[in-house]
N, C-alpha and C positions, 0 to 999 in steps of 0.2 A: 942286732938284727937289722937287715936292710928292708927297703920297701917291698921288694918281691917276696921275701921270706915272711914279712909281716902280713902281707895280703893272703898268702897261702894259709898261714896259721889262723887268720881271722875268719876266712871262709869255713874252715874245718870247725872252729870253735862255735860259730853262730849256727852252722848247720846241725852240729851235734846237740845243740840246745834248743832246736826247733824254731829258730828265728826265721821268719819268712824273708824272701829276697836277700838271702845271705851274701850272694856275690856282690850285689850292688851296695849293700850296707857295709860290707867289708872294704870294698874299694873306697867308699866315701870316707869312712873313719880313718883309714890308713893314710889317704891323701890329706885329710884334715890335720892329722898329727904331724905329717911330713911337711906341711905348709905349702902344698901344691894343689892344683886343680885336678879333677878326675882325669881330664884328657891329657894331663902331663905325666901320667903314671909311667908309661914306657920310657920316657926320657930320664926318669929319676929312680929307676928300679934298684940302683945300687946305693942310693942315699941312705943315711942312717935314720932310724926311727927310735924315738924315746919310748921304750917298752912299757914303762909305768903309766904313761899317759894313754897309750893304746889300750892297756889292760883295763883302765878305768872306763874308757869308752865302750869296750866290749861288754863289760859287766852291766853297764847301764842299758845297753841294748838287750841283753839277756833278761833283765828285769822288766822289760816292756816299755822302757822310755822311748819316745819317738826319736827317730834318727835326727830330725831337725833340731830337737832340743839338745841332743848329745853334741852336735857340732856347733850349735849356737847361732846359726845363720842359715838362710836359704835363698836361692835365686827365685826372683819373681819378676815377670815382665822384663825390664832392661836393667834391673838393679839387684842388689843383694840386701836382704833385710835381716836384722838381728831378731831372733826369736828365742823363747825359752819358756819355762813354767809360768803359766798365768796369761799366755797370749795364744790366740788361735794361729795355727800354722797356715801360711799362704798355700793355695792350691791352684793347679793349672787351669781349672775351669774358670776361676775368678779372673785370670789374665784375659780371657775372652771378653769379660765385662769391661775391663779397662780399655781394651782395644776398641770396643764399640764406643765408649765414652770419648776417647781421644779423637776418633774420627769425627764425631759429632761436634766437638769443641773447636776443631780446626777451622770451622766456618763461623765462629762467634768471636767478636772483638772483645778482648779483655774479659773473658767469662768469669763468673763467680760460681764456685762449686761448693756444695756441702756434702761431706762424706760422713754418713751416720754409722755409728758402731764401728769406728775406724780401726780398732785393734792395733796391729803392728804398724798401720798406715800404708799397707801395701797398695790399696786402691788409691786413696787420696794423694799420697806422696808420689806415686807413679805418675798420676795425672799432672801434678804440679811440676814435675820434671819434664814431662813430655810437652806441656803447654806452658812455657815460661811467662806468657802474658796473663795467665790466670791468677786468681786468688782462691785458694782452697782452704775451707774450714774443715778441720778434722775433729770430730766429736767422739769422745770415748769415756765411758763411765768408770771402768775398772782402773784402780790405782796401779796395779801390776802391769796391765797392758799399756797404760799411759806412759810408764817409764820406757818401754820399748818404742812407743810412738815418738817420744822425745829424742831418744837415741838415734832412731832412723831418720829423723827430720833434720839432723845436723847439716847445715849448709844449704838447706832448701828454704829460701827466704820468702817465697810466696805462699807458704803454708802457715795457717794460724791454728794452733792447737787449743782445744777446749776440753777440760776434764769435767764432764757433766753427763747427766742421764737424758736421753732423748725423750723420755716421758715427761720431763720438766719443761716449763716455758723458758726458752732460751732466746734472749734478745739478739737477733742476728739479721743481717740484711737479706733481701730476696736474692735467689740464685737462678742462674741459667740452667743449672743441672743439680739435682739431688741424687746421690748415688749411695747404695748400701748393700752390704752382704750381712744382713742381720741374723741373729739366732733363728733357726727355723725347724729344728728337730722337735717332734712331739715329746713331751715330758716322759711318757711311759715307754718311749723307744730308747731313751738314753742308756739304759742298762743292757741293751742288746747290741750296742756298738762294739767295734773291735777294741781290744784292750788298749792299743796305742791311742785311739781317739778318746778313750775315757781319761787319758792323762791330760787332755786339753781342758781348759776351764769350762765348767758347766755353764757359767754366765754367758759364754760365747756360743753355746750350742742350744740351750733350752728355749724354745719358742712358745712354750705354754702347752696347754692341753691338746690343741689342734695344730700347733706349730705356727700359728698365724698372728700371735699377739703383737709382734713388732710391726708387721705390715699394717695392722689396724691403726696403730698410733701414727705411722708414717702417713697413712691416708687422712686420718682425722686432724692431725696437728701440723704435719710438715707440708702437706699439699699447699697450704696457705703461704708457705715460704718460697714458692716458685714464682718467677716472673710470668707475665701473661703467655709468653711463648716458651716457657721453660719445659724441661723434660725430666722425668723421673726414670732412673734405671736401677733395677734390683736384681740380686741373685736370689733364686728360690730353690726349694727342694724339688726333685724330679717328679714328685707326685702332687705338686701344688699348682700345676699349670692351669687347671680349670677353676679351682677355687679362688685363685688370686684375682681373677677378673671381677668376681663379686665383692671381694674385700676392697678393691680400689674403686669405690663407688663415686669418689669425687672427680674421677678422670673420665673424659669423653672417649679417649682412645687408649686401649690396653692391648699390647702385642706381646705374645709369649714366643721366645726364640729358643732353639735347641743348642746344646753345647756340642763339643767335638765328638761326644759319645752318642749323640742322637737323643739325649734326654732333655726335657723341658728344664731350662736353667736360668734364662734371663728374661726380664720384663722391661719393656720400653713403654711408658705411659705419658700421655699429654692431657692437660686440662681441657 
């Protein structure tokens, strides 16, 4: 079976089994199996595809496994990150947070950054690569996620990885920037999420009864880890724009910014 035939078959299979975005997912897994990028499809339509490997990918998608887990890696910002069971999948909205941070850090000499709830490292490691003069501490509690963090950090020498819980007292230097995309979904909302999202680790999603548990500890514990002119940048849920201002009581300035879809998504706070 060649790439073109494999793509046609995959679209039909996924569509018949009620998998959403069948065209895109079919293209992605076929190109993954063929060892090419999606935009190289037309140049490789006659290449051979290993049908057993393709079938395995298609059945995983049929069972509800996220596309990103099936292919094992995903593009984020200017890099590709390994992902899989046990780690949160990088999302486009979070790239906007990274862009905001990089712009801020370009004006700081040898900045120190702390990335809380680092997960795959998509935020902290992206910043480390974009700002080579920086020192980036990536803190992640989950053993599973930490393995992906280590794998993704290969060759990034200005990143320091810490396997610990941000609720603990961690001895660390003060930072010019603290950044985080913490768990922020309300506990009772978890069961209403899409099936694919439910495959992601609960630890990376559950923000407590009101979704704000991690923001409280960031305010109470981590605000003290900022330098006098330091900045806090956070990703939040689209319904948390008003409540986050009250939670970040240690900060004199709290600005809520919207994402590409017009939803409250980012917070920039200063002491």
